[in-house]
Structures are given as structure tokens and as C-alpha cells.
N, C-alpha and C positions, 0 to 999 in steps of 0.2 A: 434456582436451577430452572432449566427449561423443560417443556413438556410438549410432545406430539407435534413436531414441526411438519408443515406441509409446503409443497412447492407448486407454483402455477407455471406450467411449461410454456404457456403463451407469453407471459410477461417477464418471466425470470425472477419473480418475487421469491426471495429466500433469505435465510439468515446471512448476515454480513460480518465484517471484521473491523478492527480498529487499527489505525496507523499513526505512528509518531516518528518524526525524523528531525535531525539537526545537522548543520555543518558549521564548524567553528574554526577560528584561526589557529588554535592550538589544541592538543589533546585535552579533553574535558569530559565530565560525566553529564548525563541528562539532568541530574539534580542540580548541578552547578549552573546550567544555562536555563533551566526551566523552573527550578524550585522544588524543594522536597515535597510540599503539599501537592503540587501538580503530579508528581511521580506517584504519590500514594493514590491519587484518583485514578491514574492509569492502571495501577496494580489492581485496584478494586474492580475495574471493568473486566478483568480476567475471570471474575466469578460468573459473569454472564457470557462473555466470549471465551468459552472454556474448552474448546476443542483443539487445543495446541497453541503454541506460540513460537516465535523465533525472532532473531535479530541478525543484521548484517552490518559490517562496519569497516572503516579504514583507519589506519594509524597515521596517515598522511597522504597528500596528493600524490598520485602515481603508484601508491602501494597496492598490494593485492587485496581484493575484496574478501573478507572473511565472514564466516557464518556459523550460527548455532541455531538449532531448531529442535523442538520436542513435540510429541504427540499428546502430552498431558497438559492440564491447565497451568497457566502461569502462576496462579495463586498457590499451587502445590509444588512449585519449583523454586528453590532458594536462589537459582541463577537469575530469575527476573529482578528481584530487588537489588541484587549485586550489580547487574547490568545497568540499572537505572541510577543507582546511588553511588556506586564505587568505581566501576570500570570506565576507563577514559578512552576516547577516540576522537579523531578530528571530524568524523562524520559517522552517523549511525541511523539505522532504521529499525524500529521495533514493530512487530505485527502480532495482534491477538486474533486468533481464528475462531469464527463461528461457522461451522461447516455447513455447506450445502447438504441437504438431506441425502442425496444420492451419492455423495462422496464419502469414502471411508475415513475414519479417524486413524491415520497412519502417519508415521514420521515422514514418509515420502510425499505426503500431501500437505505437510506443514510448510508454511511460508517462513522465510523467503526461499525462492528457488535460486540456484546459482549455476551458471553455465557460460562458457565463452568469456570468462572474466567479468561477467555482469550479474548483479543480483536483482531480484524482482519480487515484489509483494503486491497483492491485489485485494481490493475491497469491492466485491460484487459477485454476481452469479450470472454466468453465460450458459443457460440451460434451455432445452436439452443440448448435449454436446455433439450430436451426430453431424450437424451442419458445420460446426466449428472444426471438427476433426477432418472433414472433407476438404477444408481449406489448406491442409498440410500434406506434404508429400511423404512417401514411405520413410525416407531417411530422417525427416523432421519428426515424424511420429515415433520412430525408434529412439530418438534422443529424449523422449518424455518418460520419466521414471515413474511418475505417479498416475493418478486417475482424475485429476482435477481439471476443470475448465480453465482455471488460472494458469496452469502450466502450459496449456495449449495457446492461450493468449500470449504468454511469454515466448513461445516458439515462433509465433508470427512476427513478433518484434525482432527476435534474433535473425530471422530470415532477412529482414531489411538491413540489419547490421552486416550480415555476410555479403549482401549485395553492394555494400559500400555506402549506404545511407548514413547520415548522422543519426545519433540517438533520437533527436526530436523528429526527424523525417521518418525513421523507422516506426516510432510510436504513432505518428500521424497516419502512416500507411496501414498499420494494423487496426487502429481504431476505425478508420473509414471502412475497411473490409468487414470487420465484425458488425459495425453499426447497421450495415445494409441488411443483415439477416436477424439481428437482435436489437431492434430499436429501443427496447425498454431496459436493457442491461446497464448496470453500473460498471464503468470501465476505469474507475478510480484506481490508481496504482502508483507505486514508487519504484524507481530504478536507481541503482547505485553502480557507477562505473569507477575506474581508478581516477577519472578526471571530473566527473559530474554527478550531482544528485539531481534527479528529475522526478517531478510530481505531476501526475496526470489527473485532471479534474474533468470528468466526462460522465454525467449521470442525470441529465436534465429530465428524462422521462421515467426514471427508475422509481417504482412505488416503494414506499417505506414498509418494511416487514413487520407491521404492527402485530400480526398474528403470533409472531414469535415472542413477543414481550408480554403476552397475556399471562397473568398470574405471577409475574416476577416480583411485584411490589414496587418499591421506589426505584425508578430507572435512573441511570446516569444522565448527566446533562446532555441535551441535544438529541436524545433518542426520540425524536418527533419528526416534524416535517423538515427539520434541518439535518436529518440523520447522515446524509451523504456529503454535507458541506465540509470543505477543507478550508483552513485558515492558516495564515503565516504571519510571522513577526520577525523583524530584523532589529538586532540589538546595536548599541552604539559601537561595539567592537567589531561589527560585521557579522556576528553569528546569525544564522538563519534557522528558524524553528518552523515546522509545519506539523499540523495535527488534524485528524478527523475529530468529530464532536465527542464530548465526554469530559473535556478539560475546560477550565475557565479561560475564555478567549476574548473577554471584553477588551477592546482596544486593539485587537489583532485585525488584520486585513483579510477579508474573504477572498479566496482565490476565484477569479472569474470562471464561469461555466465554459466548458469546451476549450480549455487551455492546458499548456504544459509550463510549469515553473521549472526553470533550469538554473542550477547554482554551479558556477565554475569553482571547483574546489581549490584552485591555485590562489585566486584573489578574492573569492566569495562574491564576485559580481553576479547579479541576479537579473534574469530576463524572463518575461512571460510571453510565450508564443501561442498564437491561436491555432487550434487544430484544423480549422476550416480554410486556412490560408497560410502564406509565408510571412505574415505580419508579426512583429514582435515589439515588446515594450521593455526598455531597460528600467530597472527599479533602483532607486537611489539607496 
């Protein structure tokens, strides 16, 4: 268990979360595409990342994004192993929360957030939030139900979507806006729309929250200088898996820094787009 977290308002150093996602050609469970042992490792991480958890999923391309979230730890919820080992979906995101000290542990603050037919989960801290809140208008702030920096980040992305930007363009706009005021924040995130799974990897200058791991004992894999690293794997049937550290990812591909990985849920085509430009790479 954790003790006495502290936050540095200048750098945004603070406890973070864990992310897991997949997109598959047919309804399947995480255990079927990832393996039972990997799912068990993910469950164990909820003993450290224990400030709530949640998941969002689709039953097929074009379907409505569905969500479940809780304010208690995943290891204390029978729904987490059921989601990982038994429940099937064509695409799914699972989030384990390690709350920012100033953010309350409340179901409204648990990820993923869901609005405008889009789901969102974040791994990072954008603090203090006053400047971030000033980036939003009154109506946008009124749409924010909780008190987290993450939901404000999501509101900025949704602004771009309302303006007619593509999901990648909306992400790019929000990241650039936030980065100008919060250069050390991790903006790693996952979005799920009826048509795409999108993974944001943007954390180049985010310091690792080593202070939060003091006294924990044996830490999960990658809870070191690779803490914010995201990696992905593509299976022979087209299934795409993406995870933050904590799982065994030898042989996986590291997602490049300052990029968005986008998976078309209709044909599972994958492209990686740079956040700093309009350039993108198709992934075989």
C-alpha cells in the first residue's frame, strides 16, 4: 500500500495509472489475446494502482461505446478478473487509477470518461489545474462532472471534435495547447470511438514518481525510468494490443514518443501519426 504522496506543482510529478487496450477481429477476452498470466500481472498492479478502476468497450465496429467504472481498487472487485478473463468485446480499454493527491477518490473521477460517444482514459497529471481550466469555456466546464485534470484534458479534445476535427487532429490540438503551459506533464491517453481506438504517447519530460513507490517492496515490471513507456503488438490475425509498463513486453514494439497510434476498428489497419506534424506511418 502507499503512504504520504506529495505533488510538485511545478513539474506535475504525481502518481499515475496503468493502461491496457486491444482491438480484435471478433469478440474476445483480454486473456484470449494476451494470455492468462499477463492478465494476472495486470490484476496484481491494482494493489498499487488502487484508487479505482474502469473499462470501456465495443461489441463491434460502429457500436456504442460502453463503460464500467468504480472508485474502489480493482483487486477488491470481482468485475476486474471477469472483464479480463471472461467478458468478450471486439475492442476494450482497461484503466487502473493511482489518484493525483489533490483529486478525490470518487466514481466521478474514475476513468474512463464517456461523453459525445467517445471514451477517454489518461495516464498522467496536469497540475495545478487552474491554467488548464482557463483553457475551457463555461459550457465546456459545465460538461465536466468530476474534479480531475484528466477530464479537463478530455474536454479540450472534445472541443476539437465538435469543431469538425478528426480524432487525431483533435488530440494534436489539445496536446499542443496543454504542452505550452505544462511542459513536464504526461499526456499519455487512450480514446475509444465507435470507429477507432487511439493511443496517445506524449510524456518525454515527465519525471517518474519514484517518491510514490517508496516502501512498496517489489514493484511491478517497468516501474522505473520506463514507467511512461507504451508498447504495442500486432498478432497474425490482426489483433492489436497496447499496454503501459507492468506486463511482459519483450518482443513488443515501443510506441514512438509524441505520436498517436490509431487503429481502424473496421479492418484493424494501424497507422502512427506524429503529434508535431501531419506525417503518419502505416503499420503492417
